[in-house]
C-alpha positions as a printed Julia matrix, in Angstrom:
297×3 Matrix{Float64}:
 -23.08  -26.07    1.18
 -20.52  -25.29    3.52
 -18.09  -24.46    1.03
 -20.42  -21.48   -0.42
 -21.62  -20.57    3.57
 -17.6   -20.39    4.16
 -16.91  -18.42    1.07
 -19.99  -15.84    2.04
 -18.36  -15.32    5.24
 -14.72  -14.45    3.37
 -16.91  -11.98    1.34
 -18.25  -10.11    4.06
 -15.21   -9.2     5.23
 -13.9    -7.57    1.77
 -13.27   -4.29    1.29
 -14.44   -1.39   -0.66
 -11.25    0.51   -2.19
 -12.44    3.49   -3.72
 -15.12    4.86   -5.43
 -15.29    3.19   -8.43
 -15.04    6.48  -10.63
 -12.33    7.83  -12.93
  -9.95   10.2   -11.12
 -10.19   12.08  -14.14
 -13.4    13.73  -13.47
 -14.37   13.95  -17.64
 -14.02   10.2   -17.83
 -16.91    7.91  -17.38
 -15.59    4.5   -16.1
 -18.0     1.87  -16.93
 -17.73   -1.91  -16.6
 -20.84   -4.41  -15.93
 -21.81   -7.84  -15.46
 -23.36   -9.88  -18.46
 -26.79  -10.55  -17.18
 -28.1   -14.97  -17.26
 -30.65  -14.35  -20.12
 -31.62  -16.74  -22.86
 -30.39  -14.42  -25.51
 -26.95  -12.42  -25.11
 -26.24   -9.53  -27.1
 -22.29   -8.62  -26.76
 -21.14   -5.14  -28.07
 -18.15   -5.89  -30.26
 -16.2    -2.56  -29.36
 -16.25   -3.65  -25.74
 -14.17   -6.64  -24.35
 -15.45   -9.5   -21.97
 -13.81  -11.17  -19.32
 -14.8   -14.95  -18.65
 -14.14  -16.56  -15.33
 -15.11  -19.7   -13.91
 -15.16  -21.21  -10.18
 -16.5   -24.69   -8.58
 -18.29  -22.06   -6.59
 -19.23  -18.03   -6.46
 -16.09  -16.07   -6.13
 -15.21  -12.5    -6.1
 -12.3   -11.41   -8.05
 -10.93   -8.02   -8.31
  -9.65   -6.78  -11.35
  -7.87   -3.27  -11.92
  -7.12   -1.58  -15.2
  -3.49   -0.96  -15.83
  -2.91    2.49  -18.01
  -1.36    2.49  -21.29
   1.31    5.12  -21.96
  -1.28    7.79  -23.05
  -3.92    6.73  -20.1
  -0.75    7.18  -17.78
   0.43   10.41  -19.48
  -3.02   11.83  -18.88
  -3.62   10.5   -15.2
  -0.08   12.06  -14.46
  -1.35   15.25  -15.98
  -4.46   15.09  -13.6
  -2.47   14.89  -10.92
  -0.25   17.92  -11.9
  -3.63   19.98  -12.64
  -5.38   18.79   -9.04
  -1.75   19.66   -6.94
  -1.93   22.96   -8.65
  -5.31   23.63   -7.42
  -4.66   22.73   -4.1
  -1.28   24.92   -4.01
  -3.4    27.67   -4.81
  -5.68   27.26   -1.99
  -2.85   26.56    0.18
  -1.1    30.0    -0.47
  -4.5    31.9     0.28
  -5.17   29.72    3.95
  -1.12   30.46    4.5
  -1.65   34.01    3.89
  -4.55   34.13    6.11
  -2.75   31.94    8.7
   0.13   34.34    8.62
  -2.3    37.64    9.24
  -3.7    35.41   12.43
  -0.06   34.97   13.64
   0.31   38.91   13.48
  -2.62   39.39   15.43
  -1.06   36.86   18.16
   2.35   38.62   17.85
   1.84   40.3    21.3
   0.18   37.6    22.74
   1.19   35.38   25.95
   3.12   32.31   25.19
   0.23   30.65   26.75
  -2.02   31.43   24.56
  -2.86   28.91   21.64
  -1.85   29.26   18.12
  -3.44   28.37   15.06
  -1.89   25.64   13.62
   0.28   26.47    9.81
  -1.34   24.37    6.94
   0.69   22.07    5.14
   1.95   22.79    2.24
   0.88   20.53   -0.97
   4.0    19.05   -2.52
   5.11   16.38   -5.2
   6.24   14.25   -2.09
   3.07   14.76    0.3
   0.08   15.05   -2.29
  -2.37   12.08   -1.92
  -3.63   11.43   -5.45
  -4.78    7.56   -6.08
  -2.93    5.22   -8.57
  -5.02    4.69  -11.77
  -5.51    1.2   -11.27
  -7.22    2.08   -7.99
  -9.91    4.08  -10.18
 -10.38    1.95  -12.67
 -11.47   -1.32  -10.75
 -13.7    -4.34  -12.0
 -15.61   -6.06   -9.18
 -17.0    -9.53  -10.51
 -19.35  -11.71   -8.31
 -19.99  -13.28   -5.9
 -23.46  -12.26   -7.18
 -24.7   -12.01  -10.97
 -23.77  -15.19  -12.67
 -23.8   -15.84  -16.2
 -24.49  -19.44  -15.44
 -24.77  -21.45  -12.63
 -24.78  -25.46  -12.25
 -26.06  -27.49   -9.56
 -23.25  -27.76   -6.57
 -22.55  -24.34   -6.7
 -20.18  -23.93   -9.94
 -20.34  -20.58  -11.03
 -19.35  -18.73  -14.55
 -19.41  -14.88  -14.64
 -18.8   -13.12  -17.61
 -18.17   -9.23  -17.11
 -17.95   -6.26  -19.91
 -14.7    -3.93  -19.63
 -13.11   -1.56  -21.84
 -10.31   -2.86  -23.86
  -6.89   -2.75  -22.54
  -4.8    -4.64  -19.61
  -5.77   -5.69  -16.58
  -4.14   -6.81  -13.55
  -5.66   -9.55  -10.81
  -5.31   -8.04   -7.4
  -7.21  -10.33   -5.36
 -10.44  -11.75   -4.0
 -12.32   -8.64   -2.92
 -16.06   -7.94   -2.88
 -17.11   -4.31   -3.25
 -18.79   -2.8    -0.41
 -17.94   -4.55    2.58
 -14.37   -4.94    4.43
 -11.8    -7.32    4.15
 -10.6    -9.94    1.51
  -6.91  -11.16    0.25
  -4.23   -9.0    -1.99
  -2.49  -10.87   -4.16
   0.43   -8.25   -3.37
   3.25  -10.97   -3.29
   2.85  -12.21   -6.72
  -0.03  -12.22   -9.41
  -0.72  -11.82  -13.48
  -1.57   -9.57  -15.7
  -3.48  -10.18  -18.81
  -5.19   -8.02  -22.24
  -8.7    -8.12  -22.77
  -9.32   -7.27  -26.68
 -12.35   -5.47  -28.15
 -14.63   -7.76  -29.61
 -12.99  -10.84  -27.97
 -14.22  -13.16  -24.53
 -10.82  -13.48  -22.43
 -11.14  -16.68  -20.45
  -9.25  -16.58  -17.39
 -10.13  -20.51  -16.65
 -11.3   -21.65  -13.0
 -10.38  -19.49   -9.79
  -9.65  -21.29   -6.83
  -9.49  -20.77   -3.48
  -7.71  -23.31   -1.99
  -8.33  -22.47    1.45
 -12.11  -22.95    0.71
 -11.41  -26.18   -0.73
  -9.44  -27.63    2.13
 -13.11  -27.26    4.33
 -13.78  -30.5     2.08
 -11.85  -32.49    4.21
 -12.65  -34.64    7.29
 -12.72  -31.79   10.05
  -9.62  -32.73   11.84
  -7.92  -31.99    8.36
  -9.45  -28.45    7.92
  -7.27  -25.43    7.77
  -8.48  -23.04   10.14
  -7.37  -20.24    8.4
  -4.76  -19.27    5.44
  -1.91  -19.99    7.62
  -2.51  -23.8     8.19
  -2.48  -24.8     4.07
   0.0   -26.81    3.16
   3.67  -26.15    2.49
   3.47  -24.33   -1.06
  -0.12  -23.57   -1.03
  -1.42  -19.61   -1.05
  -5.02  -18.47   -0.65
  -5.25  -17.77   -4.54
  -4.93  -19.65   -7.57
  -6.06  -20.16  -11.42
  -6.85  -23.49  -13.13
  -6.89  -24.35  -16.99
 -10.95  -24.46  -17.35
 -12.65  -24.09  -21.14
 -15.38  -21.27  -21.58
 -18.29  -21.95  -23.85
 -21.66  -21.35  -23.67
 -23.98  -21.73  -26.57
 -25.1   -18.05  -26.06
 -21.91  -16.21  -26.93
 -19.61  -17.09  -30.41
 -17.08  -19.61  -29.83
 -14.74  -17.69  -31.87
 -14.82  -14.72  -29.79
 -13.26  -16.85  -26.68
  -9.93  -16.89  -26.39
  -7.61  -17.82  -23.33
  -5.85  -15.59  -21.04
  -2.14  -15.11  -22.11
  -0.97  -14.15  -18.27
   2.01  -12.62  -17.51
   3.41  -12.56  -13.94
   3.68   -9.03  -11.62
   6.39   -9.4    -8.86
   4.24   -7.01   -6.29
   1.04   -4.86   -5.88
   1.0    -2.18   -3.11
  -1.34   -3.32   -0.15
  -3.59   -0.35   -0.52
  -6.43   -1.49    1.4
  -4.73   -3.04    4.26
  -5.94   -6.87    3.44
  -4.32   -9.86    4.08
  -1.57  -10.54    1.83
  -0.82  -13.59   -0.31
   0.24  -14.25   -3.91
  -1.57  -16.32   -6.98
   0.03  -19.97   -6.54
   2.45  -20.69   -9.5
   0.88  -21.38  -13.01
   2.81  -23.57  -15.74
   4.31  -21.75  -18.26
   3.57  -18.45  -16.86
   5.48  -18.09  -13.32
   7.07  -20.18  -10.53
   8.78  -18.72   -7.0
  12.27  -19.12   -5.93
  11.39  -18.04   -1.94
   9.81  -13.97   -2.47
  10.74  -13.65   -5.89
   8.75  -14.2    -9.07
  10.2   -16.38  -11.73
   8.95  -15.5   -15.16
   8.57  -18.23  -17.28
   7.14  -16.35  -20.04
  10.32  -15.23  -21.63
  13.48  -17.63  -22.61
  15.42  -18.93  -19.32
  18.47  -16.94  -19.95
  16.5   -13.77  -19.26
  13.64  -14.99  -16.6
  15.27  -14.09  -13.74
  12.47  -12.09  -12.34
   8.86  -10.46  -13.04
   8.83   -6.99  -13.96
   7.46   -5.14  -10.93
   4.32   -3.14  -11.09
   4.6     0.44  -11.19
   5.1     1.97   -7.98
């Protein structure tokens, strides 16, 4: 019970990043939890992601774009930049007319501020991942067991997803796996199982009071706030042949878009390890496994 309460405290400080709508206003971005009901009907055109935990967890995943999606997102950004530039042209012309009126005024008279021209460098536009989030948990569990063990099943669009951290929509705070994380593919008609999500700081609270970590900085050397452990997902309500284990690939960096506590996913056997602050990719031959490919900036 103490662990569940502590987890709720972490969740209470999680951050709502951006509105969960796609940057392209013509696109309908949808994702939903599969409810805990006696009978479950899954859509073969959708992909499903299963996450387990010894307690309630709240992973934030983000969809990564394929080449076509990235091109559309870039084109939409260019379109919006052009619109903003047109607005600026009118605002700047208005500003010039105002400045002409002030030309003969004393220097002490306050002039209107010149509007800033929107450019490629200063135009603010969210990344594709930011507007394609998948918030899972801590409520809406697909299955739960005595002691707080939880299973989540989320319906998503097929594609590649990255684990961003432990973040809950609607409140402020959370942990970003900005210094090392994993991505995986979720295929249509399949349930991709991520295994068991662990929060080592929460687990440290199980020990004697004098040995509990007061915060994530007091965890033992080599232990981080975020981890995944192998776990078999099975449930009589879903076909066993739909379930596949996630094939993780390492990501060395993610931007800390939301000003969260920064950490990294603990090493995963056969997937990645760390060489100080570098992520070493174990999914490729040793001769080429120097460092994991960075996430797009």
